Each structure stands twice: as C-alpha cells, then as structure tokens.
C-alpha positions in Angstrom: 11.2 13.5 15.8 10.0 14.1 12.4 6.7 12.5 11.1 7.7 12.3 7.5 10.6 9.8 7.2 11.2 9.6 3.6 9.3 10.1 0.2 8.3 6.6 -1.7 9.2 6.8 -5.2 8.3 4.0 -7.5 7.3 3.5 -10.9 3.5 3.2 -9.8 3.4 6.2 -7.6 5.1 8.1 -9.8 2.8 8.3 -12.3 0.3 9.1 -9.2 2.4 11.9 -9.3 1.8 13.1 -12.5 -1.6 12.0 -13.5 -3.1 12.7 -10.3 -0.9 15.0 -8.2 -0.6 12.6 -5.3 2.5 12.1 -3.2 3.9 9.2 -0.8 5.9 9.2 1.9 6.6 6.9 4.8 5.6 7.9 8.3 5.5 7.1 11.8 3.0 4.8 13.0 1.3 6.8 15.3 0.8 10.0 13.1 -2.1 11.2 12.3 -4.2 12.7 9.7 -4.0 16.4 10.8 -0.2 15.9 12.0 0.6 14.4 8.4 -0.9 17.4 6.8 0.8 20.3 9.1 4.1 18.3 8.8 3.9 18.4 4.9 2.8 22.1 4.6 5.7 23.1 6.9 8.8 21.1 5.1 7.4 21.9 1.7 6.3 25.8 1.6 4.0 27.1 -1.4 2.1 23.3 -0.6 -1.5 22.9 0.0 -2.6 19.4 1.1 -6.3 18.9 0.0 -6.1 15.2 1.3 -4.6 12.4 3.5 -4.6 8.7 3.0 -3.0 6.1 5.3 -2.4 2.7 5.7 -0.2 0.7 7.5 1.9 -1.8 5.4 1.7 -5.4 6.6 5.0 -7.3 6.9 6.0 -10.1 4.7 7.8 -13.1 5.0 11.6 -13.4 3.9 14.1 -15.8 4.0 17.7 -16.7 2.9 19.4 -19.8 2.0 22.7 -19.9 4.1 25.4 -22.4 5.1 23.4 -23.5 8.1 20.1 -24.0 6.2 17.6 -21.9 6.0 16.8 -18.6 7.9 13.5 -17.3 8.0 12.1 -13.9 9.2 9.6 -10.9 8.5 10.0 -7.6 7.3 8.7 -4.7 9.9 5.9 -3.1 9.1 5.2 0.6 8.3 3.2 3.2 7.7 2.1 4.8 4.2 0.8 8.1 3.8 -0.9 9.4 0.2 -0.7 13.2 0.0 -3.1 14.8 -2.7 -2.5 18.3 -3.5 -4.6 21.5 -3.8 -2.1 23.4 -5.7 1.9 23.5 -5.7 4.2 20.9 -6.7 7.0 18.9 -3.9 10.4 18.5 -5.9 12.1 15.7 -3.8 15.6 15.6 -6.0 15.9 19.5 -4.8 17.5 18.1 -1.6 20.0 15.9 -3.0 
C-alpha cells in the first residue's frame, strides 16, 4: 500500500506551491515523517525534500435533509503532509 494517497490542490495551497515551494499530500494516518519523505523522493525523481510537516485534519459535522428528516453524520479524519522542497518541481498534472 502506498503512503501517498493523493495530492491536495486548493487555491491556498497553489499559492504555497508558487511562493514557498511547498506541496501538500493526503497520506495514510500511520505514516511517519521519514516514510513520507522517502515516498515523495521515490515517486517524483529529481526532487529533494527539505522538510515534512504533518497534521491530522479533524472530522466535521455534516447533515442533509431528507424525506424522513434530518440525517446527521461526520466526515472521516485524515492526515495531511506539507512537503518543503530543496530543489526540483513536482508536476501533478503530468500523470493525467
């Protein structure tokens, strides 16, 4: 099983990519910082990772109105890794 699940691409994180050379991934919850660094360097050749920051995104309450009433629930928690690169560039759209 791969440690990197998917890249996270939002407007705020796109600004981080351009200005500070930081990229964000959704990773498995059990992944450690050295494992994440090795996975990024193995998946994207020519990229050197300077720093890895991780955070666990909390679940949020969600709900919807249906015929039978209000259905309440929560989203799942997930782990986010912010990767700072020394050199190189990651092209997310080359695989599409």
